[in-house]
N, CA and C atoms as a LAMMPS dump frame, in Angstrom:
ITEM: TIMESTEP
0
ITEM: NUMBER OF ATOMS
459
ITEM: BOX BOUNDS ff ff ff
-5.0000000000000000e+02 5.0000000000000000e+02
-5.0000000000000000e+02 5.0000000000000000e+02
-5.0000000000000000e+02 5.0000000000000000e+02
ITEM: ATOMS id mol type element x y z
1 1 1 N -157.517 -72.667 -295.516
2 1 2 C -157.435 -71.423 -296.247
3 1 3 C -156.957 -70.346 -295.288
4 2 1 N -155.936 -69.608 -295.672
5 2 2 C -155.385 -68.592 -294.783
6 2 3 C -156.271 -67.348 -294.7
7 3 1 N -155.976 -66.536 -293.684
8 3 2 C -156.595 -65.222 -293.592
9 3 3 C -155.822 -64.337 -294.579
10 4 1 N -156.533 -63.727 -295.51
11 4 2 C -155.874 -62.955 -296.569
12 4 3 C -155.598 -61.507 -296.185
13 5 1 N -155.93 -61.11 -294.98
14 5 2 C -155.79 -59.718 -294.576
15 5 3 C -154.34 -59.249 -294.668
16 6 1 N -153.402 -60.034 -294.164
17 6 2 C -151.99 -59.63 -294.215
18 6 3 C -151.467 -59.578 -295.645
19 7 1 N -151.864 -60.56 -296.458
20 7 2 C -151.424 -60.59 -297.851
21 7 3 C -151.886 -59.335 -298.596
22 8 1 N -153.145 -58.988 -298.42
23 8 2 C -153.689 -57.811 -299.101
24 8 3 C -153.082 -56.537 -298.533
25 9 1 N -152.921 -56.464 -297.217
26 9 2 C -152.352 -55.264 -296.598
27 9 3 C -150.963 -54.958 -297.149
28 10 1 N -150.169 -55.984 -297.332
29 10 2 C -148.81 -55.795 -297.852
30 10 3 C -148.833 -55.357 -299.321
31 11 1 N -149.642 -56.025 -300.128
32 11 2 C -149.667 -55.748 -301.562
33 11 3 C -150.446 -54.49 -301.928
34 12 1 N -151.411 -54.105 -301.098
35 12 2 C -152.295 -52.994 -301.445
36 12 3 C -151.968 -51.705 -300.699
37 13 1 N -150.8 -51.626 -300.119
38 13 2 C -150.429 -50.441 -299.337
39 13 3 C -150.568 -49.158 -300.152
40 14 1 N -150.278 -49.205 -301.439
41 14 2 C -150.378 -48.015 -302.289
42 14 3 C -151.824 -47.571 -302.497
43 15 1 N -152.777 -48.466 -302.281
44 15 2 C -154.198 -48.136 -302.447
45 15 3 C -154.791 -47.431 -301.236
46 16 1 N -154.05 -47.412 -300.133
47 16 2 C -154.566 -46.853 -298.895
48 16 3 C -154.25 -45.366 -298.767
49 17 1 N -155.172 -44.644 -298.176
50 17 2 C -154.959 -43.228 -297.874
51 17 3 C -154.073 -43.138 -296.628
52 18 1 N -153.408 -42.013 -296.414
53 18 2 C -152.595 -41.873 -295.202
54 18 3 C -153.44 -42.112 -293.939
55 19 1 N -152.945 -42.957 -293.061
56 19 2 C -153.643 -43.264 -291.825
57 19 3 C -154.734 -44.315 -291.932
58 20 1 N -155.02 -44.775 -293.144
59 20 2 C -156.063 -45.791 -293.345
60 20 3 C -155.498 -47.164 -293.015
61 21 1 N -156.3 -48.016 -292.371
62 21 2 C -155.833 -49.353 -292.022
63 21 3 C -156.835 -50.411 -292.472
64 22 1 N -156.296 -51.586 -292.802
65 22 2 C -157.111 -52.71 -293.254
66 22 3 C -157.553 -53.522 -292.044
67 23 1 N -158.85 -53.877 -292.017
68 23 2 C -159.394 -54.66 -290.915
69 23 3 C -159.675 -56.11 -291.284
70 24 1 N -160.122 -56.391 -292.531
71 24 2 C -160.441 -57.774 -292.914
72 24 3 C -160.485 -57.885 -294.43
73 25 1 N -159.931 -58.965 -294.954
74 25 2 C -159.97 -59.256 -296.392
75 25 3 C -160.474 -60.67 -296.615
76 26 1 N -161.215 -60.844 -297.7
77 26 2 C -161.701 -62.153 -298.121
78 26 3 C -161.356 -62.374 -299.581
79 27 1 N -161.145 -63.615 -299.96
80 27 2 C -161.009 -63.981 -301.364
81 27 3 C -162.366 -64.486 -301.82
82 28 1 N -162.916 -63.871 -302.863
83 28 2 C -164.228 -64.266 -303.362
84 28 3 C -164.181 -64.634 -304.826
85 29 1 N -165.083 -65.513 -305.216
86 29 2 C -165.197 -65.859 -306.632
87 29 3 C -166.647 -65.735 -307.049
88 30 1 N -166.88 -65.439 -308.325
89 30 2 C -168.26 -65.285 -308.79
90 30 3 C -169.047 -66.583 -308.645
91 31 1 N -170.311 -66.499 -308.227
92 31 2 C -171.14 -67.709 -308.16
93 31 3 C -171.227 -68.379 -309.527
94 32 1 N -171.198 -69.692 -309.513
95 32 2 C -171.313 -70.442 -310.758
96 32 3 C -169.99 -70.701 -311.441
97 33 1 N -168.898 -70.12 -310.951
98 33 2 C -167.621 -70.3 -311.64
99 33 3 C -167.175 -71.754 -311.617
100 34 1 N -167.473 -72.482 -310.547
101 34 2 C -167.133 -73.904 -310.503
102 34 3 C -168.095 -74.727 -311.359
103 35 1 N -169.393 -74.443 -311.248
104 35 2 C -170.369 -75.234 -311.996
105 35 3 C -170.319 -74.923 -313.487
106 36 1 N -169.919 -73.699 -313.855
107 36 2 C -169.808 -73.37 -315.279
108 36 3 C -168.807 -74.286 -315.956
109 37 1 N -167.649 -74.505 -315.308
110 37 2 C -166.639 -75.388 -315.883
111 37 3 C -167.131 -76.813 -315.991
112 38 1 N -167.829 -77.28 -314.969
113 38 2 C -168.381 -78.629 -315.012
114 38 3 C -169.441 -78.734 -316.1
115 39 1 N -170.248 -77.713 -316.249
116 39 2 C -171.308 -77.738 -317.256
117 39 3 C -170.739 -77.8 -318.661
118 40 1 N -169.677 -77.042 -318.895
119 40 2 C -169.057 -77.09 -320.214
120 40 3 C -168.514 -78.486 -320.489
121 41 1 N -167.947 -79.098 -319.468
122 41 2 C -167.352 -80.413 -319.624
123 41 3 C -168.407 -81.491 -319.825
124 42 1 N -169.495 -81.409 -319.073
125 42 2 C -170.509 -82.447 -319.122
126 42 3 C -171.758 -82.052 -319.893
127 43 1 N -171.783 -80.85 -320.45
128 43 2 C -172.914 -80.357 -321.238
129 43 3 C -174.232 -80.459 -320.453
130 44 1 N -174.185 -79.991 -319.206
131 44 2 C -175.36 -79.978 -318.338
132 44 3 C -175.905 -78.556 -318.324
133 45 1 N -177.227 -78.421 -318.214
134 45 2 C -177.814 -77.091 -318.148
135 45 3 C -177.261 -76.33 -316.952
136 46 1 N -176.861 -75.096 -317.147
137 46 2 C -176.25 -74.273 -316.108
138 46 3 C -177.164 -74.128 -314.883
139 47 1 N -176.589 -74.332 -313.716
140 47 2 C -177.308 -74.072 -312.478
141 47 3 C -178.114 -75.231 -311.927
142 48 1 N -178.096 -76.391 -312.546
143 48 2 C -178.919 -77.493 -312.068
144 48 3 C -178.089 -78.485 -311.251
145 49 1 N -176.824 -78.198 -311.04
146 49 2 C -175.979 -79.083 -310.242
147 49 3 C -176.583 -79.242 -308.845
148 50 1 N -176.561 -80.442 -308.3
149 50 2 C -177.081 -80.784 -306.983
150 50 3 C -178.564 -80.497 -306.84
151 51 1 N -179.315 -80.509 -307.938
152 51 2 C -180.761 -80.442 -307.885
153 51 3 C -181.359 -79.105 -307.514
154 52 1 N -180.579 -78.029 -307.555
155 52 2 C -181.167 -76.719 -307.263
156 52 3 C -180.567 -75.681 -308.19
157 53 1 N -181.32 -74.664 -308.447
158 53 2 C -180.829 -73.614 -309.327
159 53 3 C -179.992 -72.624 -308.541
160 54 1 N -178.976 -72.096 -309.188
161 54 2 C -178.123 -71.074 -308.576
162 54 3 C -178.922 -69.791 -308.466
163 55 1 N -179.033 -69.233 -307.269
164 55 2 C -179.847 -68.041 -307.093
165 55 3 C -179.016 -66.764 -306.998
166 56 1 N -177.723 -66.899 -306.889
167 56 2 C -176.879 -65.741 -306.631
168 56 3 C -176.76 -64.819 -307.84
169 57 1 N -176.531 -63.564 -307.539
170 57 2 C -176.337 -62.556 -308.576
171 57 3 C -174.899 -62.633 -309.06
172 58 1 N -174.702 -62.672 -310.351
173 58 2 C -173.376 -62.816 -310.928
174 58 3 C -172.755 -61.465 -311.216
175 59 1 N -171.451 -61.351 -310.969
176 59 2 C -170.749 -60.111 -311.243
177 59 3 C -170.823 -59.758 -312.731
178 60 1 N -170.852 -60.763 -313.606
179 60 2 C -170.893 -60.472 -315.039
180 60 3 C -172.223 -59.849 -315.464
181 61 1 N -173.248 -59.982 -314.622
182 61 2 C -174.552 -59.397 -314.912
183 61 3 C -174.786 -58.129 -314.097
184 62 1 N -173.783 -57.671 -313.359
185 62 2 C -173.951 -56.544 -312.453
186 62 3 C -174.21 -55.25 -313.212
187 63 1 N -175.043 -54.429 -312.603
188 63 2 C -175.32 -53.085 -313.115
189 63 3 C -175.156 -52.122 -311.944
190 64 1 N -175.22 -50.846 -312.231
191 64 2 C -175.127 -49.853 -311.171
192 64 3 C -173.762 -49.849 -310.516
193 65 1 N -173.75 -49.636 -309.205
194 65 2 C -172.49 -49.539 -308.476
195 65 3 C -171.676 -50.828 -308.537
196 66 1 N -172.326 -51.971 -308.604
197 66 2 C -171.613 -53.251 -308.646
198 66 3 C -170.953 -53.563 -309.974
199 67 1 N -171.262 -52.799 -311.013
200 67 2 C -170.723 -53.086 -312.344
201 67 3 C -169.21 -52.91 -312.425
202 68 1 N -168.614 -52.178 -311.485
203 68 2 C -167.168 -51.963 -311.511
204 68 3 C -166.401 -53.221 -311.115
205 69 1 N -167.076 -54.18 -310.489
206 69 2 C -166.41 -55.404 -310.037
207 69 3 C -166.417 -56.414 -311.181
208 70 1 N -165.234 -56.868 -311.614
209 70 2 C -165.176 -57.802 -312.746
210 70 3 C -165.648 -59.201 -312.349
211 71 1 N -166.134 -59.983 -313.327
212 71 2 C -166.609 -61.351 -313.044
213 71 3 C -165.448 -62.347 -312.953
214 72 1 N -164.617 -62.156 -311.965
215 72 2 C -163.46 -63.033 -311.751
216 72 3 C -163.136 -63.059 -310.273
217 73 1 N -162.177 -63.839 -309.879
218 73 2 C -161.78 -63.914 -308.479
219 73 3 C -161.198 -62.58 -308.034
220 74 1 N -161.614 -62.151 -306.85
221 74 2 C -161.178 -60.863 -306.32
222 74 3 C -160.907 -60.971 -304.825
223 75 1 N -160.21 -59.966 -304.316
224 75 2 C -160.076 -59.778 -302.879
225 75 3 C -160.993 -58.63 -302.488
226 76 1 N -161.837 -58.861 -301.492
227 76 2 C -162.715 -57.837 -300.93
228 76 3 C -162.095 -57.434 -299.599
229 77 1 N -161.823 -56.153 -299.438
230 77 2 C -161.105 -55.678 -298.266
231 77 3 C -161.856 -54.546 -297.593
232 78 1 N -162.031 -54.668 -296.282
233 78 2 C -162.646 -53.596 -295.507
234 78 3 C -161.56 -52.855 -294.741
235 79 1 N -161.54 -51.546 -294.927
236 79 2 C -160.629 -50.705 -294.157
237 79 3 C -161.459 -49.95 -293.121
238 80 1 N -160.833 -49.062 -292.394
239 80 2 C -161.578 -48.261 -291.434
240 80 3 C -162.401 -47.168 -292.118
241 81 1 N -162.275 -47.018 -293.456
242 81 2 C -162.99 -45.965 -294.183
243 81 3 C -163.856 -46.444 -295.349
244 82 1 N -163.514 -47.604 -295.95
245 82 2 C -164.181 -48.02 -297.18
246 82 3 C -163.936 -49.491 -297.475
247 83 1 N -164.57 -49.974 -298.564
248 83 2 C -164.315 -51.324 -299.053
249 83 3 C -163.54 -51.218 -300.359
250 84 1 N -162.473 -51.998 -300.479
251 84 2 C -161.646 -52.036 -301.681
252 84 3 C -161.833 -53.39 -302.369
253 85 1 N -161.767 -53.384 -303.701
254 85 2 C -161.842 -54.623 -304.474
255 85 3 C -160.626 -54.678 -305.385
256 86 1 N -159.802 -55.693 -305.175
257 86 2 C -158.613 -55.931 -306.012
258 86 3 C -158.81 -57.22 -306.793
259 87 1 N -158.339 -57.243 -308.013
260 87 2 C -158.359 -58.486 -308.775
261 87 3 C -157.295 -59.428 -308.214
262 88 1 N -157.494 -60.719 -308.496
263 88 2 C -156.603 -61.762 -308.01
264 88 3 C -156.025 -62.505 -309.208
265 89 1 N -154.718 -62.741 -309.179
266 89 2 C -154.101 -63.522 -310.249
267 89 3 C -154.492 -64.99 -310.094
268 90 1 N -154.181 -65.793 -311.086
269 90 2 C -154.513 -67.221 -311.03
270 90 3 C -153.779 -67.947 -309.913
271 91 1 N -152.668 -67.384 -309.458
272 91 2 C -151.922 -68.005 -308.355
273 91 3 C -152.186 -67.291 -307.027
274 92 1 N -153.176 -66.402 -306.984
275 92 2 C -153.599 -65.784 -305.733
276 92 3 C -152.936 -64.477 -305.354
277 93 1 N -152.15 -63.904 -306.258
278 93 2 C -151.509 -62.623 -305.945
279 93 3 C -152.507 -61.476 -306.091
280 94 1 N -152.322 -60.464 -305.256
281 94 2 C -153.152 -59.262 -305.33
282 94 3 C -152.714 -58.468 -306.561
283 95 1 N -153.706 -58.111 -307.4
284 95 2 C -153.388 -57.353 -308.618
285 95 3 C -153.919 -55.926 -308.488
286 96 1 N -154.736 -55.5 -309.421
287 96 2 C -155.16 -54.108 -309.515
288 96 3 C -156.36 -53.774 -308.639
289 97 1 N -156.373 -52.547 -308.141
290 97 2 C -157.552 -52.014 -307.468
291 97 3 C -158.559 -51.68 -308.557
292 98 1 N -159.723 -52.337 -308.545
293 98 2 C -160.718 -52.132 -309.601
294 98 3 C -161.961 -51.394 -309.126
295 99 1 N -162.166 -51.375 -307.801
296 99 2 C -163.337 -50.67 -307.275
297 99 3 C -163.079 -50.301 -305.826
298 100 1 N -163.704 -49.21 -305.413
299 100 2 C -163.67 -48.818 -304.008
300 100 3 C -165.014 -48.188 -303.672
301 101 1 N -165.503 -48.502 -302.492
302 101 2 C -166.832 -48.051 -302.076
303 101 3 C -166.765 -47.453 -300.674
304 102 1 N -167.238 -46.252 -300.546
305 102 2 C -167.42 -45.645 -299.238
306 102 3 C -168.499 -46.461 -298.528
307 103 1 N -168.442 -46.55 -297.212
308 103 2 C -169.437 -47.341 -296.487
309 103 3 C -170.861 -46.852 -296.726
310 104 1 N -171.038 -45.597 -297.043
311 104 2 C -172.389 -45.073 -297.317
312 104 3 C -172.957 -45.609 -298.631
313 105 1 N -172.108 -46.122 -299.523
314 105 2 C -172.573 -46.681 -300.793
315 105 3 C -173.065 -48.117 -300.657
316 106 1 N -172.773 -48.764 -299.54
317 106 2 C -173.134 -50.159 -299.312
318 106 3 C -174.263 -50.183 -298.282
319 107 1 N -175.389 -50.761 -298.657
320 107 2 C -176.522 -50.795 -297.719
321 107 3 C -176.614 -52.104 -296.951
322 108 1 N -176.024 -53.19 -297.486
323 108 2 C -176.11 -54.456 -296.771
324 108 3 C -174.969 -55.377 -297.178
325 109 1 N -174.412 -56.067 -296.198
326 109 2 C -173.433 -57.129 -296.414
327 109 3 C -173.924 -58.301 -295.582
328 110 1 N -174.136 -59.413 -296.236
329 110 2 C -174.723 -60.57 -295.574
330 110 3 C -174.022 -61.831 -296.076
331 111 1 N -173.848 -62.785 -295.168
332 111 2 C -173.297 -64.084 -295.551
333 111 3 C -174.355 -65.139 -295.323
334 112 1 N -174.622 -65.922 -296.354
335 112 2 C -175.583 -67.019 -296.262
336 112 3 C -174.84 -68.328 -296.493
337 113 1 N -174.822 -69.17 -295.479
338 113 2 C -174.154 -70.462 -295.608
339 113 3 C -175.006 -71.353 -296.489
340 114 1 N -174.457 -71.771 -297.617
341 114 2 C -175.196 -72.596 -298.571
342 114 3 C -174.556 -73.961 -298.786
343 115 1 N -173.347 -74.121 -298.28
344 115 2 C -172.638 -75.395 -298.417
345 115 3 C -171.982 -75.724 -297.088
346 116 1 N -171.532 -76.937 -296.931
347 116 2 C -170.867 -77.351 -295.703
348 116 3 C -169.626 -76.496 -295.435
349 117 1 N -168.885 -76.17 -296.491
350 117 2 C -167.627 -75.444 -296.324
351 117 3 C -167.701 -73.971 -296.685
352 118 1 N -168.882 -73.414 -296.875
353 118 2 C -168.949 -72 -297.228
354 118 3 C -170.326 -71.573 -297.67
355 119 1 N -170.345 -70.471 -298.391
356 119 2 C -171.621 -69.937 -298.834
357 119 3 C -171.443 -68.718 -299.708
358 120 1 N -172.452 -67.846 -299.67
359 120 2 C -172.491 -66.68 -300.542
360 120 3 C -172.437 -65.41 -299.703
361 121 1 N -171.492 -64.536 -300.036
362 121 2 C -171.428 -63.204 -299.452
363 121 3 C -172.192 -62.282 -300.386
364 122 1 N -173.233 -61.653 -299.871
365 122 2 C -174.099 -60.788 -300.672
366 122 3 C -173.796 -59.33 -300.351
367 123 1 N -173.412 -58.568 -301.372
368 123 2 C -173.193 -57.125 -301.227
369 123 3 C -174.348 -56.41 -301.907
370 124 1 N -175.003 -55.503 -301.206
371 124 2 C -176.087 -54.712 -301.778
372 124 3 C -175.697 -53.243 -301.664
373 125 1 N -175.866 -52.526 -302.771
374 125 2 C -175.436 -51.136 -302.827
375 125 3 C -176.611 -50.167 -302.691
376 126 1 N -176.289 -48.914 -302.486
377 126 2 C -177.274 -47.854 -302.287
378 126 3 C -178.276 -47.764 -303.432
379 127 1 N -177.847 -48.074 -304.653
380 127 2 C -178.748 -48.007 -305.811
381 127 3 C -179.586 -49.277 -305.975
382 128 1 N -179.616 -50.122 -304.939
383 128 2 C -180.387 -51.365 -304.888
384 128 3 C -179.892 -52.445 -305.843
385 129 1 N -178.676 -52.308 -306.325
386 129 2 C -178.045 -53.364 -307.112
387 129 3 C -177.148 -54.162 -306.173
388 130 1 N -176.676 -55.291 -306.631
389 130 2 C -175.82 -56.099 -305.78
390 130 3 C -174.982 -57.084 -306.55
391 131 1 N -173.982 -57.618 -305.861
392 131 2 C -173.089 -58.631 -306.414
393 131 3 C -172.839 -59.646 -305.309
394 132 1 N -172.784 -60.911 -305.673
395 132 2 C -172.544 -61.995 -304.726
396 132 3 C -171.22 -62.679 -305.038
397 133 1 N -170.626 -63.269 -303.986
398 133 2 C -169.365 -63.994 -304.134
399 133 3 C -169.421 -65.276 -303.325
400 134 1 N -168.829 -66.336 -303.865
401 134 2 C -168.659 -67.573 -303.111
402 134 3 C -167.475 -67.373 -302.168
403 135 1 N -167.681 -67.725 -300.899
404 135 2 C -166.662 -67.545 -299.872
405 135 3 C -166.59 -68.832 -299.059
406 136 1 N -165.385 -69.268 -298.731
407 136 2 C -165.267 -70.449 -297.877
408 136 3 C -165.442 -70.055 -296.414
409 137 1 N -165.972 -70.96 -295.624
410 137 2 C -166.22 -70.715 -294.208
411 137 3 C -164.923 -70.471 -293.448
412 138 1 N -163.829 -71.09 -293.882
413 138 2 C -162.548 -70.962 -293.175
414 138 3 C -161.989 -69.548 -293.204
415 139 1 N -162.496 -68.706 -294.109
416 139 2 C -162.046 -67.308 -294.157
417 139 3 C -162.748 -66.441 -293.11
418 140 1 N -163.709 -67.009 -292.406
419 140 2 C -164.476 -66.316 -291.371
420 140 3 C -165.243 -65.118 -291.938
421 141 1 N -166.167 -65.373 -292.866
422 141 2 C -166.936 -64.276 -293.452
423 141 3 C -167.807 -63.547 -292.438
424 142 1 N -168.154 -64.214 -291.338
425 142 2 C -168.943 -63.543 -290.31
426 142 3 C -168.157 -62.395 -289.67
427 143 1 N -166.835 -62.501 -289.631
428 143 2 C -165.997 -61.404 -289.13
429 143 3 C -166.047 -60.231 -290.11
430 144 1 N -166.016 -60.533 -291.411
431 144 2 C -166.119 -59.499 -292.443
432 144 3 C -167.435 -58.734 -292.282
433 145 1 N -168.523 -59.47 -292.1
434 145 2 C -169.842 -58.843 -291.923
435 145 3 C -169.851 -57.991 -290.652
436 146 1 N -169.263 -58.485 -289.566
437 146 2 C -169.218 -57.733 -288.307
438 146 3 C -168.4 -56.446 -288.45
439 147 1 N -167.287 -56.512 -289.171
440 147 2 C -166.467 -55.31 -289.4
441 147 3 C -167.264 -54.28 -290.196
442 148 1 N -167.977 -54.74 -291.241
443 148 2 C -168.802 -53.808 -292.029
444 148 3 C -169.874 -53.17 -291.136
445 149 1 N -170.533 -53.962 -290.311
446 149 2 C -171.574 -53.428 -289.44
447 149 3 C -171.016 -52.405 -288.457
448 150 1 N -169.806 -52.637 -287.952
449 150 2 C -169.178 -51.688 -287.028
450 150 3 C -168.839 -50.352 -287.691
451 151 1 N -168.512 -50.378 -288.987
452 151 2 C -168.054 -49.164 -289.672
453 151 3 C -169.127 -48.452 -290.498
454 152 1 N -170.251 -49.064 -290.713
455 152 2 C -171.245 -48.465 -291.598
456 152 3 C -171.963 -47.264 -290.991
457 153 1 N -171.968 -47.167 -289.692
458 153 2 C -172.7 -46.061 -289.045
459 153 3 C -171.968 -44.732 -289.157
């Protein structure tokens, strides 16, 4: 999986303020998006795949500050000033800017490895709401978390 920072930087240039620069981008998908399709196909109760229940917060259930993020694949981008959220087309192209958050609006960004090849990126907002995304390990989500920690102060 490639680093999406260059792809987003090129496509999202119009979303940036003068002098603003992109530091890291990730492609994220809502938790359960893979198991939902399998469940529909096999008529299995949602969330019981691999013997454990899905614990992540879904974008489709988001309230508060996280409600602006649609329950679909998105690009999460950290700049030197804020976090941007762009929708992603089915073929991976950067689409519309759907949300932007000043670093003061985000209280926590954490990555929890839950699978061999990835895990869940947890975003928690100032209003104590949050949204989670499935992220592959190859995208280096720990770098995303480090960039957020460097800029949040």
